[in-house]
MILO-886653 format. One line per field, with one value per residue (C-alpha): residue in one letter; chain; residue number from 0; x, y, z. Coordinates in Angstrom, 1 decimal, padded with zeros to 4 digits. Layout:
N
code <- [A / ...]
unit <- [A / ...]
pos <- [NUM / ...]
c1 <- [X / ...]
c2 <- [Y / ...]
c3 <- [Z / ...]
END
This chain:
169
code <- [M / L / D / T / I / I / Y / L / I / R / H / A / E / T / V / D / E / N / G / I / R / N / T / N / E / D / S / Q / M / I / N / E / K / E / I / L / S / V / Y / G / E / E / Q / S / K / R / L / S / E / N / E / E / L / T / N / I / D / V / I / W / S / S / S / Y / T / R / A / K / A / T / A / K / Y / I / A / D / S / N / K / L / P / I / N / L / D / S / N / L / S / E / R / K / L / G / N / L / K / E / L / G / E / F / M / K / D / K / K / T / R / D / P / S / Q / E / Q / L / L / D / R / N / F / K / T / S / D / G / E / S / A / E / E / T / K / K / R / M / T / E / F / F / D / R / I / L / K / E / Y / E / G / K / K / I / A / V / I / S / H / R / W / F / N / K / I / F / L / I / K / L / V]
unit <- [A / A / A / A / A / A / A / A / A / A / A / A / A / A / A / A / A / A / A / A / A / A / A / A / A / A / A / A / A / A / A / A / A / A / A / A / A / A / A / A / A / A / A / A / A / A / A / A / A / A / A / A / A / A / A / A / A / A / A / A / A / A / A / A / A / A / A / A / A / A / A / A / A / A / A / A / A / A / A / A / A / A / A / A / A / A / A / A / A / A / A / A / A / A / A / A / A / A / A / A / A / A / A / A / A / A / A / A / A / A / A / A / A / A / A / A / A / A / A / A / A / A / A / A / A / A / A / A / A / A / A / A / A / A / A / A / A / A / A / A / A / A / A / A / A / A / A / A / A / A / A / A / A / A / A / A / A / A / A / A / A / A / A / A / A / A / A / A / A]
pos <- [0 / 1 / 2 / 3 / 4 / 5 / 6 / 7 / 8 / 9 / 10 / 11 / 12 / 13 / 14 / 15 / 16 / 17 / 18 / 19 / 20 / 21 / 22 / 23 / 24 / 25 / 26 / 27 / 28 / 29 / 30 / 31 / 32 / 33 / 34 / 35 / 36 / 37 / 38 / 39 / 40 / 41 / 42 / 43 / 44 / 45 / 46 / 47 / 48 / 49 / 50 / 51 / 52 / 53 / 54 / 55 / 56 / 57 / 58 / 59 / 60 / 61 / 62 / 63 / 64 / 65 / 66 / 67 / 68 / 69 / 70 / 71 / 72 / 73 / 74 / 75 / 76 / 77 / 78 / 79 / 80 / 81 / 82 / 83 / 84 / 85 / 86 / 87 / 88 / 89 / 90 / 91 / 92 / 93 / 94 / 95 / 96 / 97 / 98 / 99 / 100 / 101 / 102 / 103 / 104 / 105 / 106 / 107 / 108 / 109 / 110 / 111 / 112 / 113 / 114 / 115 / 116 / 117 / 118 / 119 / 120 / 121 / 122 / 123 / 124 / 125 / 126 / 127 / 128 / 129 / 130 / 131 / 132 / 133 / 134 / 135 / 136 / 137 / 138 / 139 / 140 / 141 / 142 / 143 / 144 / 145 / 146 / 147 / 148 / 149 / 150 / 151 / 152 / 153 / 154 / 155 / 156 / 157 / 158 / 159 / 160 / 161 / 162 / 163 / 164 / 165 / 166 / 167 / 168]
c1 <- [-000.1 / 000.8 / 001.5 / -000.8 / -000.4 / -001.8 / -001.2 / -003.4 / -003.1 / -005.5 / -005.2 / -002.8 / -004.1 / -006.9 / -007.3 / -008.4 / -012.0 / -014.6 / -017.4 / -019.2 / -018.3 / -020.2 / -023.4 / -026.9 / -027.2 / -025.9 / -022.4 / -022.8 / -021.7 / -019.4 / -017.2 / -016.9 / -016.1 / -012.9 / -010.0 / -006.0 / -004.4 / -001.3 / 000.4 / -001.2 / -000.6 / 002.7 / 002.5 / 000.5 / 003.2 / 006.0 / 004.6 / 003.3 / 007.4 / 007.8 / 009.2 / 007.0 / 004.1 / 005.4 / 004.2 / 001.0 / -001.6 / -004.9 / -006.0 / -009.1 / -010.6 / -012.9 / -015.3 / -014.6 / -012.7 / -009.6 / -009.0 / -008.9 / -007.2 / -004.4 / -004.7 / -004.3 / -000.7 / -000.3 / -002.8 / -000.5 / 003.1 / 001.7 / -000.3 / -003.6 / -007.4 / -008.5 / -011.8 / -014.1 / -015.7 / -018.8 / -018.2 / -014.0 / -015.7 / -015.3 / -018.8 / -021.2 / -021.5 / -025.3 / -027.6 / -026.7 / -029.2 / -029.5 / -025.6 / -025.7 / -027.8 / -025.4 / -022.8 / -024.4 / -022.9 / -019.7 / -016.1 / -014.7 / -015.5 / -015.1 / -018.2 / -016.7 / -014.6 / -017.6 / -019.4 / -016.2 / -016.9 / -020.3 / -021.1 / -024.4 / -025.0 / -026.3 / -028.3 / -031.9 / -029.9 / -026.2 / -024.1 / -023.2 / -019.1 / -020.7 / -022.6 / -019.2 / -017.2 / -019.2 / -019.6 / -015.3 / -015.1 / -017.7 / -015.2 / -012.0 / -013.0 / -014.5 / -010.6 / -008.6 / -010.9 / -010.9 / -007.2 / -005.5 / -001.1 / -002.0 / -000.2 / -003.2 / -003.2 / -006.3 / -006.6 / -009.2 / -009.4 / -009.1 / -009.3 / -005.0 / -002.9 / -000.2 / 000.6 / 000.5 / 001.1 / -000.9 / 001.4 / -001.3 / 000.9]
c2 <- [-000.2 / 003.0 / 006.8 / 008.6 / 012.3 / 015.0 / 018.5 / 021.0 / 024.8 / 027.3 / 030.6 / 033.2 / 036.5 / 038.6 / 042.0 / 043.7 / 044.3 / 046.8 / 045.2 / 042.3 / 038.3 / 035.5 / 036.5 / 036.8 / 035.9 / 039.1 / 038.8 / 035.5 / 036.0 / 038.9 / 036.2 / 034.7 / 036.6 / 037.8 / 038.3 / 038.4 / 040.9 / 042.2 / 040.2 / 037.6 / 037.6 / 037.2 / 034.5 / 032.5 / 032.8 / 031.2 / 028.8 / 027.5 / 027.3 / 025.0 / 021.8 / 019.9 / 021.0 / 020.6 / 017.2 / 017.2 / 014.8 / 016.8 / 020.3 / 020.8 / 024.0 / 025.4 / 027.7 / 030.4 / 033.4 / 033.6 / 029.7 / 030.0 / 032.5 / 030.5 / 027.4 / 029.0 / 029.9 / 025.4 / 024.6 / 026.8 / 025.4 / 021.6 / 022.9 / 021.3 / 022.7 / 023.4 / 020.9 / 022.9 / 021.3 / 023.5 / 020.7 / 022.8 / 025.8 / 028.2 / 027.2 / 029.7 / 031.0 / 032.7 / 035.5 / 038.1 / 039.0 / 034.8 / 035.1 / 037.7 / 036.1 / 033.0 / 035.1 / 037.3 / 035.5 / 034.0 / 034.6 / 035.2 / 037.3 / 034.9 / 033.8 / 031.0 / 030.0 / 029.8 / 026.7 / 025.0 / 024.3 / 023.8 / 021.8 / 021.5 / 025.2 / 027.1 / 030.1 / 029.1 / 030.0 / 028.9 / 025.3 / 024.5 / 022.9 / 019.0 / 019.8 / 021.3 / 018.6 / 015.4 / 016.8 / 017.9 / 013.9 / 013.1 / 015.4 / 013.1 / 009.9 / 010.6 / 011.9 / 009.4 / 006.3 / 008.2 / 009.3 / 006.5 / 006.8 / 009.9 / 013.6 / 015.2 / 019.6 / 020.8 / 024.3 / 025.2 / 028.4 / 028.5 / 024.9 / 024.9 / 027.8 / 026.6 / 023.9 / 020.7 / 017.1 / 014.2 / 011.1 / 007.7 / 004.4]
c3 <- [000.0 / -000.6 / 001.8 / 001.1 / 002.1 / 003.1 / 003.4 / 005.2 / 003.7 / 005.7 / 003.7 / 003.8 / 005.0 / 004.4 / 003.8 / 007.2 / 007.8 / 009.6 / 010.2 / 012.1 / 010.0 / 009.8 / 011.4 / 008.9 / 005.0 / 004.2 / 006.3 / 005.4 / 001.8 / 002.5 / 004.8 / 001.6 / -000.2 / 002.1 / -000.2 / 000.0 / 001.1 / -000.7 / 001.9 / 001.3 / -002.1 / -001.2 / 001.5 / -001.0 / -003.9 / -001.3 / -000.2 / -003.8 / -003.8 / -000.9 / -002.1 / 000.0 / -002.4 / -005.9 / -007.5 / -005.2 / -007.4 / -006.6 / -004.8 / -002.4 / -001.8 / 000.3 / -002.6 / -000.2 / -002.6 / 000.0 / -000.1 / -004.0 / -004.4 / -001.4 / -003.6 / -007.5 / -006.8 / -006.0 / -008.8 / -010.8 / -009.9 / -010.1 / -013.6 / -011.8 / -011.4 / -007.9 / -006.7 / -004.6 / -002.0 / -000.1 / 003.4 / 003.1 / 004.3 / 007.5 / 009.9 / 010.0 / 013.2 / 011.7 / 013.3 / 014.8 / 017.4 / 018.5 / 018.5 / 021.1 / 023.1 / 023.4 / 024.5 / 027.0 / 029.7 / 028.3 / 029.6 / 026.1 / 023.5 / 020.1 / 020.1 / 017.5 / 020.9 / 022.7 / 020.2 / 020.4 / 024.0 / 024.0 / 020.7 / 019.7 / 020.0 / 016.9 / 015.6 / 014.7 / 010.3 / 011.9 / 012.1 / 015.7 / 015.7 / 015.2 / 012.6 / 010.9 / 012.5 / 010.9 / 007.1 / 007.4 / 008.8 / 006.0 / 003.4 / 004.5 / 004.3 / 001.3 / -000.6 / 001.7 / -000.5 / -003.8 / -003.6 / -001.8 / -002.3 / -003.5 / -002.7 / -001.4 / -000.8 / 001.1 / 001.5 / 004.1 / 007.8 / 010.7 / 012.3 / 011.4 / 011.4 / 008.8 / 006.9 / 008.8 / 006.9 / 007.0 / 006.0 / 006.5 / 006.1]
END
């Protein structure tokens, strides 16, 4: 059996924007279209020059603009298309009013962290941490079967802060 190698890559730095992100459908759309900063573009280009990311067999990315913008350099240097999957998207935090109620007496000011502590909480139009875990697990189970023995780059969001290498033997 050949080794399967997965590179988990967080998108590069984005443009710093004011406002509340990822709290309702309008801000969710804004979040999905957030672009890389000039520095983020430079980070992505340098990343694609990393020797470990040569000879990749397949590239998967979140459909969010910043993830695709990070993936494009790796795709170009490997002469590969970018496969998109919505299962790689960030967790949708949901409705601002409901999220505010949830956050009322919390010790942190970070809704993402608080929702990780209460893994089943979600707003009416949001997603729980458990639901996010389930869709991510389904994605990885599928690509591990489909691309056994291959080198896979996965570009996504905040669940990690740099490149992680997972080698399955």
